C-alpha positions as CSV (number, residue, x, y, z in Angstrom):
1,M,192.4,144.2,-35.1
2,T,190.8,141.4,-37.5
3,D,188.4,144.4,-38.4
4,T,188.7,148.0,-38.1
5,T,187.2,148.0,-34.9
6,P,188.5,147.5,-32.0
7,R,186.7,145.0,-29.3
8,P,184.5,146.9,-26.3
9,V,186.4,145.2,-23.0
10,V,184.0,144.6,-19.7
11,V,186.2,144.1,-17.1
12,Y,184.5,142.2,-14.0
13,G,186.4,142.9,-11.0
14,T,188.6,146.3,-10.7
15,G,191.2,145.6,-7.9
16,A,194.4,145.3,-7.9
17,I,195.0,143.0,-11.1
18,G,191.9,144.0,-12.8
19,G,191.9,147.8,-12.0
20,V,195.5,147.9,-13.5
21,I,194.6,146.4,-16.8
22,A,191.6,148.7,-16.7
23,A,192.9,151.4,-16.8
24,Q,195.7,150.6,-18.9
25,L,193.3,149.5,-21.9
26,R,191.1,153.2,-21.2
27,L,194.7,154.9,-21.4
28,G,195.4,152.6,-24.8
29,G,192.3,154.1,-26.1
30,F,190.2,151.1,-25.7
31,G,186.5,151.5,-24.9
32,V,186.7,149.7,-21.1
33,T,183.3,149.9,-18.5
34,A,184.6,148.5,-15.3
35,V,182.2,146.2,-12.9
36,A,183.0,146.9,-9.5
37,R,181.6,147.5,-6.3
38,G,180.8,149.2,-2.7
39,D,183.6,152.4,-1.6
40,H,185.4,151.5,-4.8
41,L,182.7,151.7,-7.4
42,R,181.7,154.8,-5.7
43,A,185.2,156.3,-6.0
44,I,185.2,155.0,-9.3
45,R,182.1,157.0,-10.4
46,A,183.3,160.6,-8.5
47,D,186.4,161.1,-8.9
48,G,187.5,158.1,-11.7
49,L,189.8,155.8,-11.1
50,K,193.4,156.8,-10.1
51,L,196.6,154.7,-11.0
52,V,199.6,154.5,-9.3
53,T,203.1,154.3,-11.3
54,Q,206.7,154.3,-10.9
55,A,206.0,157.3,-13.2
56,G,203.1,159.0,-10.9
57,E,199.8,158.9,-11.1
58,H,197.0,158.5,-14.0
59,T,193.6,159.6,-13.1
60,V,191.9,157.2,-15.5
61,S,187.6,157.8,-16.2
62,L,185.5,154.9,-17.6
63,P,181.9,153.9,-17.4
64,A,181.2,151.8,-13.9
65,A,179.0,148.8,-13.0
66,A,177.7,148.0,-10.5
67,N,177.2,144.0,-11.8
68,A,176.6,143.1,-15.1
69,G,173.0,144.2,-15.4
70,E,174.5,147.8,-15.7
71,V,177.0,147.2,-18.7
72,D,175.5,147.4,-22.7
73,W,176.2,144.0,-24.3
74,S,174.6,145.1,-27.5
75,T,178.4,146.3,-28.3
76,Q,179.5,142.3,-28.1
77,P,182.0,142.9,-25.7
78,V,184.8,140.5,-24.4
79,V,184.6,140.1,-20.8
80,I,188.2,140.2,-18.5
81,L,187.3,138.1,-15.6
82,A,190.0,139.7,-12.7
83,V,187.9,138.6,-9.6
84,K,189.0,135.8,-7.2
85,S,189.0,132.2,-7.4
86,H,186.4,132.3,-5.0
87,Q,184.6,135.1,-6.0
88,T,184.4,133.6,-9.7
89,A,180.9,131.4,-9.3
90,A,178.6,134.8,-8.2
91,A,180.2,136.9,-10.8
92,L,179.6,134.2,-13.4
93,D,175.9,133.6,-12.0
94,D,175.4,137.8,-12.4
95,L,176.9,137.5,-15.9
96,A,174.9,134.3,-17.5
97,A,172.2,136.8,-16.0
98,H,173.0,139.5,-18.7
99,A,175.1,138.3,-21.0
100,P,175.0,136.4,-24.1
101,A,175.7,133.0,-24.2
102,D,178.1,133.8,-27.0
103,T,180.3,136.2,-25.0
104,A,184.1,135.5,-24.5
105,V,185.4,135.8,-21.4
106,L,188.8,135.6,-20.1
107,A,189.9,134.4,-16.7
108,A,192.7,136.9,-16.0
109,Q,192.7,134.7,-12.3
110,N,195.3,133.3,-10.8
111,G,194.8,129.4,-10.1
112,V,193.6,127.1,-13.0
113,A,190.0,125.9,-12.0
114,N,188.3,129.0,-13.2
115,E,188.2,128.4,-17.0
116,M,186.8,125.2,-16.1
117,A,184.0,126.5,-14.0
118,I,183.0,129.4,-17.4
119,L,182.8,126.8,-19.5
120,R,179.9,125.1,-17.7
121,R,178.1,128.5,-18.5
122,F,179.8,129.7,-21.4
123,A,181.1,128.4,-24.5
124,N,184.0,130.6,-25.6
125,V,186.8,130.4,-22.8
126,Y,190.7,131.7,-22.8
127,G,193.3,131.6,-20.3
128,V,195.3,134.7,-19.0
129,T,198.7,133.9,-17.3
130,V,198.8,137.0,-14.4
131,M,202.1,138.0,-14.6
132,L,201.0,141.5,-13.3
133,P,202.4,143.0,-9.6
134,A,200.0,145.1,-8.2
135,A,198.0,146.1,-5.4
136,H,194.3,147.8,-4.1
137,L,194.3,148.7,-0.5
138,E,192.5,151.2,-0.7
139,P,189.1,152.8,-2.6
140,G,188.7,154.3,-5.8
141,V,193.5,153.3,-6.2
142,V,195.2,150.7,-7.3
143,V,199.2,150.3,-7.4
144,Q,200.7,149.7,-10.6
145,Q,204.2,147.6,-9.2
146,S,206.0,147.7,-12.2
147,H,207.1,149.9,-15.1
148,P,207.5,151.3,-17.5
149,L,205.7,147.9,-18.7
150,A,202.6,147.2,-16.9
151,G,203.1,143.8,-17.0
152,I,202.6,140.1,-18.7
153,L,199.4,138.6,-19.9
154,D,199.7,135.7,-22.4
155,L,196.6,133.9,-23.1
156,G,194.8,131.1,-25.3
157,R,191.9,129.2,-26.3
158,Y,190.8,126.6,-22.9
159,P,191.4,124.1,-22.9
160,C,194.0,124.8,-25.4
161,G,194.2,126.4,-29.1
162,T,193.8,129.6,-30.3
163,D,191.3,131.9,-32.4
164,A,190.7,135.9,-33.7
165,V,189.1,136.6,-30.3
166,A,192.7,135.9,-28.5
167,D,194.4,137.3,-31.7
168,D,192.9,140.4,-31.3
169,V,192.6,141.4,-26.7
170,A,196.2,140.0,-27.9
171,A,197.1,142.9,-29.8
172,M,195.2,145.4,-27.5
173,L,197.1,144.2,-24.5
174,R,200.1,145.2,-26.2
175,A,199.7,148.5,-27.4
176,S,198.4,149.3,-23.7
177,Q,201.9,148.7,-21.7
178,F,201.8,144.8,-21.5
179,L,203.7,142.2,-23.4
180,S,201.1,139.2,-24.9
181,E,201.4,136.7,-26.8
182,V,198.8,134.0,-28.1
183,R,200.0,130.5,-27.3
184,E,198.0,127.4,-27.9
185,D,198.5,125.2,-24.2
186,I,197.9,128.3,-22.2
187,M,197.2,125.8,-18.9
188,A,200.2,124.5,-19.2
189,W,201.7,128.2,-18.5
190,K,198.9,128.4,-16.0
191,H,199.5,125.5,-13.9
192,R,203.2,126.9,-13.6
193,K,202.1,130.3,-12.3
194,L,200.2,128.1,-9.9
195,I,203.3,126.5,-8.4
196,M,204.4,129.9,-7.8
197,N,200.8,131.0,-6.0
198,L,202.1,128.2,-4.3
199,G,203.9,130.6,-1.5
200,N,201.1,133.4,-1.4
201,G,199.8,132.0,2.0
202,V,202.9,131.7,3.6
203,T,203.5,135.4,2.5
204,A,200.6,136.0,4.3
205,V,200.3,134.5,7.3
206,F,203.8,133.5,8.2
207,R,206.7,135.9,9.3
208,P,209.7,136.7,6.7
209,G,212.5,134.7,6.8
210,P,214.7,131.7,5.7
211,A,211.9,129.1,7.7
212,A,209.4,130.9,5.9
213,D,212.0,130.2,2.5
214,E,211.8,126.7,3.2
215,L,208.2,126.4,3.5
216,A,207.3,127.2,0.2
217,A,210.2,126.2,-1.2
218,W,208.3,122.8,0.3
219,A,205.4,123.5,-1.2
220,R,206.4,123.7,-4.4
221,A,208.6,120.8,-4.1
222,E,205.5,118.8,-3.5
223,A,203.5,120.3,-6.0
224,E,206.4,119.3,-9.1
225,D,205.9,115.9,-7.9
226,V,202.1,115.6,-7.5
227,L,201.2,117.5,-10.8
228,A,203.5,115.2,-13.3
229,A,202.7,111.8,-11.6
230,A,198.9,113.2,-12.4
231,G,200.5,114.0,-15.9
232,I,199.2,117.0,-15.5
233,P,202.0,119.3,-18.2
234,V,203.6,122.2,-16.8
235,V,205.6,124.5,-18.7
236,P,209.0,124.0,-17.4
237,A,210.7,126.6,-14.8
238,D,213.3,127.7,-17.2
239,Q,210.8,129.0,-19.8
240,D,208.4,130.4,-17.5
241,G,211.8,132.3,-16.2
242,R,212.7,133.2,-19.7
243,R,209.3,134.9,-20.0
244,R,209.2,137.2,-17.6
245,G,212.9,137.9,-18.2
246,S,213.9,141.3,-16.2
247,F,210.2,143.2,-17.4
248,L,208.6,143.2,-13.9
249,A,210.7,145.9,-12.7
250,G,209.7,149.5,-11.0
251,R,208.0,148.8,-7.6
252,V,206.2,151.7,-6.5
253,R,205.9,150.3,-2.6
254,D,208.3,147.9,-1.7
255,D,205.6,147.6,2.1
256,V,203.2,145.6,0.0
257,H,202.8,142.1,-0.9
258,G,200.9,139.3,-3.2
259,S,197.2,139.3,-3.2
260,T,196.6,137.2,-0.3
261,W,198.6,138.7,1.4
262,Q,196.4,142.0,0.5
263,S,193.6,140.1,1.6
264,V,194.5,139.6,5.2
265,A,195.8,143.2,5.4
266,R,192.2,144.5,4.2
267,G,191.1,142.4,6.7
268,H,189.3,140.2,4.5
269,T,187.6,136.6,5.8
270,K,188.0,134.3,2.6
271,V,191.3,134.1,0.6
272,E,192.0,132.0,-2.5
273,T,194.2,129.2,-1.3
274,D,191.9,126.6,-2.0
275,Y,192.7,127.2,-5.4
276,F,196.4,127.2,-5.2
277,N,197.6,125.3,-2.5
278,G,194.1,123.1,-2.8
279,E,194.1,122.5,-6.7
280,I,197.5,120.8,-5.0
281,A,195.6,118.9,-2.2
282,L,192.8,118.2,-4.7
283,Q,194.9,116.7,-7.5
284,A,196.7,114.6,-5.2
285,R,193.7,112.7,-3.4
286,L,192.5,112.0,-7.5
287,I,195.7,110.2,-7.2
288,G,195.2,107.6,-4.3
289,R,198.2,110.1,-2.9
290,S,198.6,113.4,0.5
291,A,199.9,116.6,0.0
292,P,200.4,117.3,3.5
293,V,202.6,120.5,2.7
294,N,200.1,122.4,0.8
295,E,196.9,120.6,2.5
296,Y,198.4,122.2,6.2
297,L,199.2,125.9,4.3
298,Q,195.6,125.8,2.8
299,G,194.3,125.0,6.3
300,V,196.2,127.1,8.3
301,T,195.8,130.5,5.8
302,A,192.3,129.9,5.9
303,D,191.7,129.8,9.6
304,H,194.0,133.0,9.1
305,A,191.9,134.5,7.6
306,R,188.9,133.4,8.9
307,H,189.4,135.0,12.3
308,A,191.1,137.9,11.6
309,R,194.6,137.6,12.7
310,P,197.5,140.4,11.8
311,P,199.5,139.4,8.8
312,R,202.7,137.6,8.9
313,S,202.8,136.5,12.7
314,L,202.9,132.7,12.6
315,D,206.2,131.2,13.5
316,A,207.8,129.3,10.2
317,A,210.0,127.7,12.0
318,E,207.1,126.0,13.9
319,A,205.2,124.8,11.2
320,L,207.8,123.0,9.4
321,S,208.6,121.3,12.5
322,H,205.5,119.8,12.5
323,L,205.5,118.9,9.1
324,A,208.7,117.0,9.4
325,A,206.6,115.1,12.3
326,R,204.1,114.4,10.2
327,S,203.2,110.7,8.7
328,D,200.8,110.7,5.7
329,A,200.3,107.2,4.2
330,P,198.8,107.5,0.4
331,V,195.4,106.3,0.0
332,A,195.5,102.9,-2.9
333,C,192.7,103.8,-5.2
334,S,192.7,103.3,-9.4
335,A,193.1,106.6,-10.2
336,P,191.6,107.9,-14.1
337,S,193.7,108.2,-17.0
338,T,195.9,111.2,-18.2
339,T,193.2,111.1,-21.0
340,D,190.6,111.6,-18.5
341,R,192.5,114.2,-16.2
342,R,193.9,116.1,-18.4
343,R,190.3,116.4,-19.7
344,R,189.0,117.7,-16.4
345,V,191.9,120.1,-15.9
Protein backbone atom coordinates (compact mmCIF):
# COMPACT_ATOMS: atom_id res chain seq x y z
CA MET A 1 0.00 0.00 0.00
CA THR A 2 1.14 3.54 -0.65
CA ASP A 3 0.14 4.71 2.85
CA THR A 4 -0.57 3.08 6.19
CA THR A 5 -4.36 3.10 5.84
CA PRO A 6 -6.01 0.69 3.37
CA ARG A 7 -8.47 2.32 1.02
CA PRO A 8 -12.13 1.64 1.88
CA VAL A 9 -14.09 0.03 -0.93
CA VAL A 10 -17.64 0.37 -2.21
CA VAL A 11 -18.70 -2.68 -4.21
CA TYR A 12 -21.57 -1.40 -6.33
CA GLY A 13 -23.52 -4.47 -7.38
CA THR A 14 -23.13 -7.53 -5.18
CA GLY A 15 -24.44 -10.31 -7.39
CA ALA A 16 -22.20 -13.21 -8.35
CA ILE A 17 -19.01 -11.26 -9.16
CA GLY A 18 -19.46 -8.31 -6.84
CA GLY A 19 -20.66 -10.53 -4.02
CA VAL A 20 -17.56 -12.73 -4.08
CA ILE A 21 -15.30 -9.66 -4.31
CA ALA A 22 -17.07 -7.92 -1.41
CA ALA A 23 -17.04 -11.02 0.78
CA GLN A 24 -13.39 -11.85 0.17
CA LEU A 25 -12.23 -8.27 0.70
CA ARG A 26 -14.14 -8.17 3.97
CA LEU A 27 -12.69 -11.52 5.05
CA GLY A 28 -9.29 -10.05 4.15
CA GLY A 29 -9.84 -7.36 6.77
CA PHE A 30 -10.72 -4.43 4.50
CA GLY A 31 -13.51 -1.92 4.92
CA VAL A 32 -16.26 -2.72 2.43
CA THR A 33 -19.70 -1.29 1.79
CA ALA A 34 -21.96 -3.32 -0.47
CA VAL A 35 -24.57 -1.68 -2.70
CA ALA A 36 -27.36 -4.11 -3.45
CA ARG A 37 -31.10 -4.06 -4.08
CA GLY A 38 -34.36 -5.82 -3.40
CA ASP A 39 -34.49 -9.14 -1.59
CA HIS A 40 -30.71 -9.51 -1.86
CA LEU A 41 -30.19 -6.24 0.03
CA ARG A 42 -32.71 -7.20 2.69
CA ALA A 43 -31.07 -10.58 3.20
CA ILE A 44 -27.58 -9.06 3.53
CA ARG A 45 -28.84 -6.51 6.06
CA ALA A 46 -30.69 -9.14 8.07
CA ASP A 47 -28.29 -12.07 8.04
CA GLY A 48 -25.07 -11.01 6.30
CA LEU A 49 -23.76 -12.14 2.92
CA LYS A 50 -23.32 -15.92 2.70
CA LEU A 51 -20.27 -16.97 0.67
CA VAL A 52 -20.34 -20.61 -0.44
CA THR A 53 -17.04 -22.20 -1.52
CA GLN A 54 -15.74 -25.72 -1.93
CA ALA A 55 -14.35 -25.42 1.60
CA GLY A 56 -17.72 -24.56 3.15
CA GLU A 57 -19.80 -21.50 3.96
CA HIS A 58 -18.88 -18.14 5.48
CA THR A 59 -21.39 -15.55 6.61
CA VAL A 60 -19.87 -12.12 6.14
CA SER A 61 -21.26 -9.09 7.96
CA LEU A 62 -20.79 -5.83 6.09
CA PRO A 63 -22.63 -2.52 5.67
CA ALA A 64 -25.17 -2.65 2.85
CA ALA A 65 -26.64 0.34 1.02
CA ALA A 66 -29.59 0.59 -1.35
CA ASN A 67 -27.91 3.29 -3.42
CA ALA A 68 -24.96 5.66 -3.54
CA GLY A 69 -26.83 8.18 -1.39
CA GLU A 70 -26.49 5.84 1.60
CA VAL A 71 -22.69 5.54 1.26
CA ASP A 72 -20.27 7.53 3.43
CA TRP A 73 -18.14 9.27 0.78
CA SER A 74 -16.16 11.28 3.36
CA THR A 75 -13.76 8.32 3.70
CA GLN A 76 -12.83 8.64 -0.01
CA PRO A 77 -13.53 5.02 -0.96
CA VAL A 78 -12.75 3.50 -4.33
CA VAL A 79 -15.70 2.02 -6.20
CA ILE A 80 -15.66 -1.45 -7.71
CA LEU A 81 -18.52 -1.38 -10.19
CA ALA A 82 -19.81 -4.92 -10.64
CA VAL A 83 -23.24 -4.54 -12.22
CA LYS A 84 -23.96 -6.04 -15.64
CA SER A 85 -23.25 -3.81 -18.62
CA HIS A 86 -26.89 -3.02 -19.36
CA GLN A 87 -27.19 -1.72 -15.78
CA THR A 88 -24.19 0.60 -15.98
CA ALA A 89 -26.07 3.72 -17.09
CA ALA A 90 -28.42 3.64 -14.09
CA ALA A 91 -25.53 2.92 -11.70
CA LEU A 92 -23.57 5.87 -13.07
CA ASP A 93 -26.55 8.20 -12.68
CA ASP A 94 -26.69 7.18 -9.04
CA LEU A 95 -22.95 7.43 -8.45
CA ALA A 96 -22.59 10.78 -10.22
CA ALA A 97 -25.31 12.24 -7.99
CA HIS A 98 -23.46 11.37 -4.78
CA ALA A 99 -19.81 10.35 -5.24
CA PRO A 100 -17.06 13.00 -5.49
CA ALA A 101 -15.91 13.67 -9.04
CA ASP A 102 -12.39 12.40 -8.29
CA THR A 103 -13.62 9.01 -7.04
CA ALA A 104 -11.71 6.10 -8.55
CA VAL A 105 -14.12 3.74 -10.31
CA LEU A 106 -13.01 0.24 -11.32
CA ALA A 107 -15.09 -1.60 -13.91
CA ALA A 108 -15.11 -5.21 -12.70
CA GLN A 109 -17.42 -6.02 -15.58
CA ASN A 110 -17.37 -8.11 -18.71
CA GLY A 111 -17.49 -6.31 -22.03
CA VAL A 112 -15.41 -3.31 -23.11
CA ALA A 113 -17.95 -0.47 -23.27
CA ASN A 114 -18.27 0.29 -19.56
CA GLU A 115 -14.96 2.07 -19.12
CA MET A 116 -15.77 4.73 -21.70
CA ALA A 117 -19.22 5.24 -20.20
CA ILE A 118 -17.67 5.72 -16.76
CA LEU A 119 -15.05 8.11 -18.15
CA ARG A 120 -17.83 10.46 -19.25
CA ARG A 121 -18.80 10.86 -15.60
CA PHE A 122 -15.58 10.26 -13.64
CA ALA A 123 -11.97 11.12 -14.44
CA ASN A 124 -10.28 8.21 -12.63
CA VAL A 125 -11.32 5.00 -14.36
CA TYR A 126 -9.80 1.52 -14.27
CA GLY A 127 -10.54 -1.62 -16.24
CA VAL A 128 -10.60 -4.98 -14.51
CA THR A 129 -10.33 -8.28 -16.37
CA VAL A 130 -12.73 -10.56 -14.51
CA MET A 131 -11.71 -14.21 -14.38
CA LEU A 132 -13.95 -15.20 -11.51
CA PRO A 133 -16.37 -18.12 -11.87
CA ALA A 134 -19.26 -17.39 -9.53
CA ALA A 135 -23.02 -17.67 -9.18
CA HIS A 136 -25.87 -15.82 -7.53
CA LEU A 137 -29.24 -17.55 -7.65
CA GLU A 138 -30.87 -16.74 -4.31
CA PRO A 139 -31.03 -13.65 -2.06
CA GLY A 140 -28.15 -13.22 0.35
CA VAL A 141 -26.03 -15.99 -1.16
CA VAL A 142 -23.14 -16.02 -3.64
CA VAL A 143 -21.28 -19.12 -4.79
CA GLN A 144 -17.55 -18.95 -5.44
CA GLN A 145 -16.82 -21.55 -8.12
CA SER A 146 -13.04 -21.52 -7.64
CA HIS A 147 -11.04 -22.59 -4.59
CA PRO A 148 -8.70 -21.91 -2.87
CA LEU A 149 -8.06 -19.04 -5.24
CA ALA A 150 -11.21 -16.96 -5.62
CA GLY A 151 -10.30 -15.63 -9.06
CA ILE A 152 -7.99 -13.48 -11.16
CA LEU A 153 -8.66 -9.73 -11.23
CA ASP A 154 -5.97 -7.95 -13.24
CA LEU A 155 -6.45 -4.22 -13.60
CA GLY A 156 -5.09 -1.02 -15.05
CA ARG A 157 -5.93 2.58 -15.66
CA TYR A 158 -8.24 3.34 -18.58
CA PRO A 159 -7.54 3.83 -21.41
CA CYS A 160 -4.01 2.74 -20.48
CA GLY A 161 -1.35 3.14 -17.85
CA THR A 162 -0.86 2.49 -14.14
CA ASP A 163 -0.82 4.52 -10.95
CA ALA A 164 -0.79 4.28 -7.16
CA VAL A 165 -4.52 3.56 -6.93
CA ALA A 166 -4.14 0.57 -9.23
CA ASP A 167 -1.20 -0.67 -7.15
CA ASP A 168 -3.18 -0.27 -3.92
CA VAL A 169 -6.29 -2.07 -5.14
CA ALA A 170 -4.25 -4.91 -6.65
CA ALA A 171 -2.45 -5.35 -3.31
CA MET A 172 -5.78 -5.49 -1.48
CA LEU A 173 -7.09 -8.10 -3.89
CA ARG A 174 -3.95 -10.22 -3.52
CA ALA A 175 -4.48 -10.13 0.25
CA SER A 176 -8.05 -11.37 -0.29
CA GLN A 177 -7.63 -14.67 -2.16
CA PHE A 178 -7.29 -13.20 -5.67
CA LEU A 179 -4.47 -13.04 -8.15
CA SER A 180 -4.11 -9.46 -9.36
CA GLU A 181 -1.52 -7.75 -11.52
CA VAL A 182 -1.45 -4.14 -12.69
CA ARG A 183 -1.30 -3.93 -16.48
CA GLU A 184 -0.66 -0.92 -18.70
CA ASP A 185 -2.64 -2.51 -21.55
CA ILE A 186 -5.68 -3.66 -19.60
CA MET A 187 -8.11 -3.19 -22.51
CA ALA A 188 -6.17 -5.64 -24.68
CA TRP A 189 -6.77 -8.20 -21.94
CA LYS A 190 -10.42 -7.23 -21.66
CA HIS A 191 -10.90 -7.67 -25.40
CA ARG A 192 -9.56 -11.23 -25.07
CA LYS A 193 -12.07 -11.84 -22.29
CA LEU A 194 -14.78 -10.35 -24.52
CA ILE A 195 -14.04 -13.00 -27.14
CA MET A 196 -14.45 -15.70 -24.50
CA ASN A 197 -17.79 -14.21 -23.43
CA LEU A 198 -19.21 -14.48 -26.94
CA GLY A 199 -20.30 -18.02 -26.10
CA ASN A 200 -22.38 -16.89 -23.11
CA GLY A 201 -25.55 -16.59 -25.16
CA VAL A 202 -24.99 -20.02 -26.67
CA THR A 203 -24.66 -21.57 -23.20
CA ALA A 204 -27.76 -19.73 -22.02
CA VAL A 205 -30.27 -20.55 -24.74
CA PHE A 206 -29.04 -23.53 -26.80
CA ARG A 207 -29.00 -27.18 -25.80
CA PRO A 208 -25.44 -28.32 -25.08
CA GLY A 209 -23.60 -30.51 -27.56
CA PRO A 210 -21.25 -30.41 -30.54
CA ALA A 211 -23.48 -28.06 -32.53
CA ALA A 212 -23.56 -25.54 -29.67
CA ASP A 213 -19.78 -25.77 -29.33
CA GLU A 214 -19.40 -25.11 -33.04
CA LEU A 215 -21.75 -22.14 -32.89
CA ALA A 216 -19.70 -20.54 -30.11
CA ALA A 217 -16.50 -21.25 -32.05
CA TRP A 218 -17.95 -19.51 -35.12
CA ALA A 219 -18.75 -16.43 -33.02
CA ARG A 220 -15.24 -16.28 -31.58
CA ALA A 221 -13.52 -16.81 -34.92
CA GLU A 222 -15.62 -14.06 -36.46
CA ALA A 223 -14.69 -11.75 -33.59
CA GLU A 224 -10.97 -12.42 -33.99
CA ASP A 225 -11.27 -11.42 -37.65
CA VAL A 226 -13.32 -8.29 -36.96
CA LEU A 227 -11.13 -6.99 -34.14
CA ALA A 228 -7.96 -7.59 -36.15
CA ALA A 229 -9.44 -5.76 -39.15
CA ALA A 230 -10.47 -2.90 -36.88
CA GLY A 231 -6.94 -2.56 -35.47
CA ILE A 232 -8.04 -3.20 -31.90
CA PRO A 233 -5.29 -4.71 -29.71
CA VAL A 234 -6.15 -8.12 -28.25
CA VAL A 235 -3.90 -10.20 -26.02
CA PRO A 236 -3.09 -13.51 -27.78
CA ALA A 237 -5.10 -16.50 -26.63
CA ASP A 238 -2.01 -18.44 -25.53
CA GLN A 239 -0.86 -15.55 -23.34
CA ASP A 240 -4.29 -15.39 -21.73
CA GLY A 241 -4.19 -19.16 -21.25
CA ARG A 242 -0.87 -18.96 -19.47
CA ARG A 243 -2.26 -16.31 -17.14
CA ARG A 244 -5.24 -18.47 -16.25
CA GLY A 245 -3.14 -21.61 -15.89
CA SER A 246 -4.88 -24.13 -13.67
CA PHE A 247 -5.80 -21.62 -10.99
CA LEU A 248 -9.57 -21.49 -11.59
CA ALA A 249 -10.56 -24.86 -10.17
CA GLY A 250 -12.75 -26.06 -7.33
CA ARG A 251 -16.37 -25.79 -8.48
CA VAL A 252 -19.17 -26.10 -5.96
CA ARG A 253 -22.07 -26.60 -8.38
CA ASP A 254 -21.78 -28.22 -11.79
CA ASP A 255 -25.42 -27.42 -12.59
CA VAL A 256 -24.76 -23.67 -12.67
CA HIS A 257 -23.33 -21.99 -15.76
CA GLY A 258 -22.19 -18.49 -16.81
CA SER A 259 -23.68 -15.09 -16.08
CA THR A 260 -26.03 -14.97 -19.09
CA TRP A 261 -27.38 -18.43 -18.26
CA GLN A 262 -27.95 -17.25 -14.69
CA SER A 263 -29.92 -14.23 -15.93
CA VAL A 264 -32.12 -16.42 -18.14
CA ALA A 265 -32.55 -19.04 -15.41
CA ARG A 266 -33.66 -16.35 -12.95
CA GLY A 267 -36.22 -15.02 -15.42
CA HIS A 268 -34.51 -11.71 -16.17
CA THR A 269 -35.86 -10.13 -19.34
CA LYS A 270 -32.62 -8.31 -20.18
CA VAL A 271 -29.20 -9.85 -20.77
CA GLU A 272 -25.70 -8.57 -21.57
CA THR A 273 -25.37 -9.84 -25.11
CA ASP A 274 -25.71 -6.31 -26.55
CA TYR A 275 -22.31 -5.70 -24.94
CA PHE A 276 -20.78 -9.05 -25.91
CA ASN A 277 -21.93 -10.17 -29.35
CA GLY A 278 -23.31 -6.68 -29.96
CA GLU A 279 -19.84 -5.20 -29.45
CA ILE A 280 -18.52 -7.31 -32.31
CA ALA A 281 -21.47 -6.28 -34.48
CA LEU A 282 -20.72 -2.63 -33.67
CA GLN A 283 -17.03 -2.86 -34.47
CA ALA A 284 -17.78 -4.63 -37.75
CA ARG A 285 -20.25 -1.95 -38.80
CA LEU A 286 -17.78 0.81 -37.97
CA ILE A 287 -15.41 -0.55 -40.62
CA GLY A 288 -18.09 -1.29 -43.20
CA ARG A 289 -18.40 -5.00 -42.51
CA SER A 290 -20.95 -7.34 -41.01
CA ALA A 291 -20.70 -9.95 -38.27
CA PRO A 292 -23.61 -12.27 -39.02
CA VAL A 293 -22.89 -14.90 -36.36
CA ASN A 294 -22.60 -12.41 -33.53
CA GLU A 295 -25.53 -10.35 -34.83
CA TYR A 296 -27.65 -13.50 -34.81
CA LEU A 297 -26.60 -14.51 -31.29
CA GLN A 298 -27.19 -10.99 -29.99
CA GLY A 299 -30.73 -11.01 -31.31
CA VAL A 300 -31.76 -14.55 -30.46
CA THR A 301 -30.46 -14.38 -26.88
CA ALA A 302 -32.18 -11.05 -26.21
CA ASP A 303 -35.44 -12.38 -27.67
CA HIS A 304 -35.17 -15.55 -25.59
CA ALA A 305 -34.79 -13.55 -22.37
CA ARG A 306 -37.43 -10.98 -23.31
CA HIS A 307 -40.03 -13.74 -23.68
CA ALA A 308 -38.86 -15.63 -20.56
CA ARG A 309 -38.22 -18.85 -22.44
CA PRO A 310 -36.53 -21.77 -20.64
CA PRO A 311 -32.72 -21.80 -20.67
CA ARG A 312 -30.91 -24.16 -23.04
CA SER A 313 -34.03 -24.98 -25.07
CA LEU A 314 -33.04 -24.04 -28.64
CA ASP A 315 -31.45 -26.30 -31.27
CA ALA A 316 -27.95 -25.11 -32.21
CA ALA A 317 -27.93 -27.27 -35.35
CA GLU A 318 -30.84 -25.23 -36.71
CA ALA A 319 -28.91 -22.03 -35.93
CA LEU A 320 -25.87 -23.32 -37.82
CA SER A 321 -28.04 -24.16 -40.85
CA HIS A 322 -29.65 -20.74 -40.73
CA LEU A 323 -26.29 -18.98 -40.59
CA ALA A 324 -24.78 -21.12 -43.34
CA ALA A 325 -27.57 -20.01 -45.66
CA ARG A 326 -27.01 -16.30 -45.05
CA SER A 327 -25.18 -14.00 -47.44
CA ASP A 328 -24.05 -10.78 -45.78
CA ALA A 329 -22.41 -8.18 -47.95
CA PRO A 330 -20.38 -5.50 -46.18
CA VAL A 331 -21.33 -1.88 -46.70
CA ALA A 332 -18.53 0.17 -48.24
CA CYS A 333 -17.52 3.26 -46.32
CA SER A 334 -14.48 5.26 -45.34
CA ALA A 335 -13.39 3.64 -42.10
CA PRO A 336 -11.90 5.80 -39.33
CA SER A 337 -8.18 5.59 -38.78
CA THR A 338 -6.79 2.99 -36.39
CA THR A 339 -5.67 5.77 -34.03
CA ASP A 340 -9.15 7.25 -33.86
CA ARG A 341 -10.75 3.84 -33.36
CA ARG A 342 -8.40 2.92 -30.52
CA ARG A 343 -9.28 6.19 -28.85
CA ARG A 344 -12.96 5.23 -28.96
CA VAL A 345 -12.59 1.69 -27.68
